[in-house]
N, C-alpha and C positions, 0 to 999 in steps of 0.2 A: 400582330395579335391585337384583339380588341379587349381592353381592360375595363372591368367594372370597379370603379373606385368610389367608396362611400365616404362621406365626410370630407369631400374634396374642396370645400370652401373654408375649411379650417386651416390652422397653421401648418401642420406637417403635411396634411393632404394636398393643399394647394401647391406647396413647394415640390411635392412628389410628382404631381401632374406636370408641372413646368419642367422638372428634371427629365421625366420620361419622354415627353414630346420633343425635348431638345436633343436627347441622346439617340432616339430611335425613330427615324423617318417613317417606318412602316407601322408604328404603334398608333392606335387610336384609343380614345378614352371616353367612357360614359361616366360622368360625375353625378352621383346620386346623393343629394344633400337635403336635409330637412330645413335648412336656413334658420337655425336657432340664433340666439343673441351673439354667439361666438363665430357665426359664419359671416363671411364678407365677400360678396360677389365681385367687388372691385379688385380683390386680390388677384383675380385671373382675367382682368379686363384686357390685358395685352394678348390673350390667346382666344378670347371669346369668338372671334370671327373665323377661327381655324376649322377646316373641314374635318380635322381629326379629333375635334373636341365637341362633346355634346353634353349639355347640362339638363338634368331632370330633377325637379323638386320632389322630394318624397321622404318618407319615414321608414327606417329599416324595420320597424315593428309591423309595418303594413305588408303582409305577405303578397297580396295581389299586386300592389304597386312594385314591389321588389321583383317579382316574377316577370312582369311586363318590361321593366327597365333592364333586367339582366339578360334578356333574350339576345343571342348572337355573340355573347362575350365568352372569352376563353379562360379568364382568370379573374378572381375577386381579391381585392385588397381592402380590408376593412379598417378605415381610420375613424369611422363614426363613433363618437363616444362623448359622454359628459365627463369632463376631465379636471374640473377645478376642485381641489381638496376642500377648501373652505366652504364652498357651496354644498358639497356632499355632507359635511357635518351639519349644516343647517337644514337640509332637506334631502335625505338619502333616496327617497322613493323614485325620483326621476332617473337617478343613476342606476338603480336596480332594473328599471324597465328598459332603458336604452342599452345599457352595457351587458345585460344578461339575456333578456327576452329578445332584443333586437339581433343579437349574435346568433341565437338559436334559429331565428327566422331566416337569416342569411344562409346559414349552414344547410338548413332543410331545403331551401329553394335551390341552392347551388348543387346539392347532391342530386336532387330530382332532375336538374337540367344537365347533369353530367359535366359540370365545370371541371376543367383539368387541374387547376391549382387554386388554393384558397390560403390567403395570408391574413392572420389576425394580428393587428398592431397592438401590442400590449406595453407594459412598462416595468421597469426595475422595481417599482414600488410594491409589486405583489410579494416580493421576498421579505419585506419588512426591513428592520434596521439591523446593522451589523457594525460593531465597533472595530473589529479587526478582520483581515482577510477579505475575500471577495466571493460573491455568490456565483455558483455554477448553475447551469440550466436544470440540473436534476435535484437541486436543493429544495427542501420543504418551503412552501409558501406560508408566510405569516403576516398577512396584510394588517395594517393598523388604522385604516380609515375606511369609511363607507365607500369612497372612491376606489381605493386599491382592492378592497374586498370584492367589489363588483367586477373589477378587471380579472382578479384571480378566478372568480367563478366562471367568467366567460372563457378563460384559458382552459379550464377543466372541461367545459362543454366542447370546445374545439378538439381536445384530446379524445374525448369520448366518441365523437364522430369519426375521428381518424382510426381509432381502434375497432369500434363496433362495425362501421360500414366500409372500412378500408378506403376512406376518403382522403384524398391528397391535400391535407391541410397542414399548415405550418404556423408557428408563432414567432414573432420578433419582440424582444423586450429591450427597449432602449433606455439609456440614461436620460437625464434632463436635457431637452432640446432648447436651442435658442437661435435667433436669426430674424430675418425680415418677415413681416406679415404675422407676427405672433400677437394674439389678442392682449391688449394692455392691462388685463387683470393679473397676468402671470408676472413673476418677480422681476425678471430682467427688463421687459418693456415697461412695466409699472414704474420701476425706479428711474429708468431713462426718461420717460415722459414726464414724471413728476418733477425731475430736476430741470428739464427743459421749460417747465412751467414755473420754475423757481419755488417748488414745493418740497417739503421734507419727504423722506422715504421711510416707510414703516418696517423696521427690522424686528423680527420675532426674537424674543428671549435674549440670550447673550450673543447671538450671531454665530454660534459654534456649530450649527448643523452643516454637515458636509454632503456635497453632491458632486457627481461626475458630469461635467457639462460637455455636450456634443453639439457641434454646429449642425443645423438642420439638414443642409445639403449632404453632409457626410452620412447622416442617418438614412437619407433617401437613397444614397448609393448602396448602403448596406441592405436595405429592403429590396432594391433591384437585384442585388447579388443573390439573396435568398430566393427571389422569384425565379431566377435563372438556374441556380445551382443547388438550392436547398433540397433536402430530402423530406418526403412526406412523413408527418408525425413528429417532426423534430422541432425543438425550440432553439432560437439563436439570440444570445445577448449581443447588443450593439452599443458600444461605449467608446470613449475617446481617451480615457485615462487622465482626464483633467479634474482631479479631485481638489476642490477648494471649499473652504467654509463660507458661510453667508456674509461674514464680516469682511473677508478678503474680497469677495465678489462685489460687495457694496463699495468698498474703498477703491476698487479698480474702476468702477463706473464713475464715482466721484472725481477721481483723478483725471479721467478722460475729459470730463465736462468742466474741469476747473473749479470744483466745489470742495468745501472743507467738511470735516466730521460734524459740524453744527447742523448739517442737513439731515443727520440721522435722527429718527424718532424711534426710540425703543418702545415696543408694544408687548403686551402679555403674550406669551407663547401659546400657540394653538393646541387644542387637545390632541393627544396621540401623535405629536410631531416626531417623526423618525429622526434619529440623530445622524445617521450616516447611511448612504447608499453606496455600494461598490459591487460591480459585476465583473466577472472573468469573461474576457472576450476571445479566449483561445479557440473556441469552436468555429466562430465565423472567420477568424483569422486564417484558419486552414482552408477556407473557401477563397481566400485572397483579399480579404478586407483589410484596409489600412486607412485611417482618417487622414484627409489631406490638409485640413485647416488647423493651424495652431490656435490655441485659445486666445492669445493676445491679439493676433491678427483678426480673428473672427469677431471678438467682442468690440474691437475698434470699428470694424466694418458695420456691425450691427448698430452701434451708437450713431454712426454717420448716416445709416439708412433712416433711422427714426428722426434724425435732424432734418433730413432732406424730404421726408414724407409726412410732415405734420398734419396736413389736411386729412390723411388716411386715418390716423389714430385719434385726432381730436374729436371727430364725429363719433367714433366708437366709445370714447370715454364719457361723452355727454349722454349717450344712450344707456350705458349700464350704471 
């Protein structure tokens, strides 16, 4: 099958492309990416020469470009999104354009071209915050940032296409991802790279905000499972059950790198900061999903990757 992957130069998208080409010798991929500040072509340098991989620069809001690039593909997996919460607070407009209008363009073109499967990559942040229990796929969405609101909106558009046009579209909502090739503005690579530069790490508020962390390749495996076994019109939560607060996360990274708490810089909490995310993954578990990586093994591997690939992230940090 020929897959149309959008945002494939980003963190999860690039890892997904590498995963799929490694797992399936008969799969080929068209990578359609706008090449924004968070894209990095070097992330896929090792597969650039493959006959099964083709890169096209383009914007998902550009209907003509999308139609031309999507020709001959059998499935669409949409990773393309503006995703940094702090940036969405400062300037929501670009988030609304890419994450809402862009998704509608993709759906419209995919429907007209009779694409067999469409997967929208969403986030657990659409549910909002929950102090107890875990969100299930049918729970009400209560997003608390412009970013998560834009993702919730796109989820509703995907649902509408599925119901109105009987279009085979699905949604995955993963918990917080981490691993290699993550842009260094996100918390884990930011903290790792700051410490490698002997700089302090900015910890919001009291550090008590809780997240479920999933290793990116486990999420890729979950998305692949939904692509193969998922049912049209359905939503699938993908998480790993690694709920820890930001203080615990920070101290784990400090310990790995041999740093003390004096490297923590407490900063004012951001507006609308969700206290806890937690998702129920029973639905995708019934498809056979089970995370392979333990958090401790994966975070150590991630730290070591950033230590070994300083030339990759140093250039990116200088640019943003």
